[in-house]
C-alpha positions as CSV (number, residue, x, y, z in Angstrom):
1,M,-52.9,203.0,188.6
2,S,-50.5,204.6,186.2
3,D,-49.9,203.4,182.6
4,I,-47.1,204.5,180.3
5,K,-46.6,204.0,176.6
6,I,-43.9,201.7,175.3
7,T,-43.4,200.9,171.6
8,I,-42.3,197.3,170.8
9,T,-41.2,196.3,167.4
10,D,-41.9,192.6,166.9
11,R,-39.7,190.1,165.1
12,D,-41.6,190.7,161.9
13,G,-40.8,194.4,162.0
14,A,-44.3,195.6,163.0
15,R,-44.4,198.4,165.6
16,H,-46.9,198.2,168.5
17,E,-47.5,201.1,170.9
18,V,-48.8,199.4,174.1
19,D,-50.0,200.5,177.5
20,A,-47.6,199.3,180.2
21,P,-48.7,199.4,183.9
22,T,-46.2,200.8,186.3
23,D,-47.9,199.4,189.4
24,M,-47.7,195.7,188.7
25,N,-43.9,195.0,188.8
26,M,-44.0,193.8,185.2
27,N,-41.0,193.6,183.0
28,I,-40.7,194.0,179.2
29,M,-40.7,190.3,178.6
30,E,-44.0,189.9,180.5
31,L,-45.4,192.9,178.5
32,V,-44.5,191.2,175.2
33,R,-46.2,188.0,176.4
34,A,-49.3,189.9,177.6
35,Y,-49.8,191.5,174.2
36,E,-48.9,188.3,172.4
37,L,-46.2,190.0,170.3
38,A,-44.1,186.9,170.0
39,P,-45.2,183.3,169.4
40,E,-45.8,181.3,172.6
41,G,-42.7,179.4,173.6
42,T,-40.3,181.8,171.9
43,I,-39.8,184.4,174.6
44,G,-39.1,184.1,178.3
45,I,-38.3,180.4,178.0
46,C,-36.5,180.4,181.4
47,G,-39.3,182.3,183.1
48,G,-37.5,185.5,183.5
49,M,-34.4,184.3,185.4
50,A,-31.8,185.8,183.0
51,M,-30.8,182.3,181.9
52,C,-31.8,182.0,178.3
53,A,-31.7,185.3,176.3
54,S,-34.9,184.5,174.5
55,C,-36.3,187.9,175.6
56,Q,-33.3,189.8,174.3
57,C,-34.3,193.2,172.9
58,Y,-32.6,196.3,171.5
59,V,-33.3,199.5,173.4
60,N,-33.7,202.2,170.7
61,T,-34.3,205.2,172.9
62,D,-32.2,206.9,175.5
63,H,-34.1,206.2,178.7
64,P,-32.7,205.7,182.2
65,L,-32.7,202.0,182.7
66,P,-31.5,199.8,185.6
67,E,-27.9,198.9,185.5
68,M,-27.1,195.5,183.9
69,T,-26.6,192.8,186.5
70,D,-23.7,190.3,186.3
71,D,-26.2,187.6,185.4
72,E,-27.6,189.6,182.5
73,E,-24.2,190.6,181.3
74,A,-23.0,187.0,181.4
75,M,-26.1,185.7,179.5
76,L,-25.7,188.4,176.8
77,S,-22.0,187.5,176.4
78,E,-23.2,184.0,175.3
79,A,-26.2,185.1,173.2
80,F,-26.6,185.5,169.5
81,N,-27.4,188.7,167.6
82,V,-26.1,190.9,170.5
83,K,-25.7,194.6,169.9
84,E,-24.4,197.5,172.1
85,N,-28.0,198.3,173.0
86,S,-29.0,194.7,173.8
87,R,-30.8,194.0,177.1
88,L,-32.8,191.1,178.5
89,G,-36.4,192.1,178.6
90,C,-36.9,190.1,181.8
91,Q,-34.5,192.4,183.6
92,L,-36.2,195.7,182.6
93,H,-38.9,196.3,185.1
94,I,-41.4,198.8,183.9
95,S,-41.3,202.2,185.7
96,E,-42.7,205.7,185.0
97,E,-39.2,206.8,183.7
98,M,-39.7,204.4,180.8
99,D,-42.6,206.3,179.3
100,G,-42.0,206.5,175.5
101,L,-39.4,203.7,175.6
102,E,-38.9,202.0,172.2
103,V,-37.5,198.4,172.0
104,E,-37.1,195.9,169.2
105,L,-37.2,192.2,169.8
106,A,-33.9,190.5,168.8
107,P,-34.2,187.8,166.1
108,E,-35.0,184.3,167.5
109,E,-31.9,182.3,168.1
110,L,-31.7,179.4,165.8
């Protein structure tokens, strides 16, 4: 079992350095839910299918990440508060290469 460290800034601006397992096929959205860093029902509403953008986050470090899929790109093109470093947390599966990754949860869409 191999854990890495990921820093997540929640929607209130608080930073949380959390342990992220690399052997459970988890993604950033699931990690946020596991550590309860967003109120229930405000993140991962579609269940991680890249269909809602409720798990949008800003990647604040230069880590090798999986290429954006067409579905992720399409969802972000319709989302609010999108920046150049926006990604959907449900599409970022945790890997050892992400050790030290820093992400910030995008504001909740209203």
